[in-house]
C-alpha positions, 0 to 999 in steps of 0.5 A: 683700760683701767688705771690703779689710781695709787700709782701715781703717788708711788716713788719712781726711783723706790719700791715698797718693802714694808706694809703700811702702817698708823703712826703717830707723827711726833715730830712734823712730817711732809705729806702729799697733802702737806705738813702734819704735825702731832696726828695719826698718819699712814707711813711705809718704808720705801727702798731705792732701786737697784738699777741706780748707781749709788748705794741702796737707801730707804725712806718713809713715805707719809700719807 
């Protein structure tokens, strides 16, 4: 059975609502490999899932 390698990095309580795109980190951001500052990174917007008992929130996921 094949395993999606990218599945492990997706937030459990969120869904991607936009495409990944390159972005220049002009302020410090935390990625899965550590802090990045003043370098290009990839980011994607996520939204909390609707089955959670809280208002819908969104955040950026940096790589």
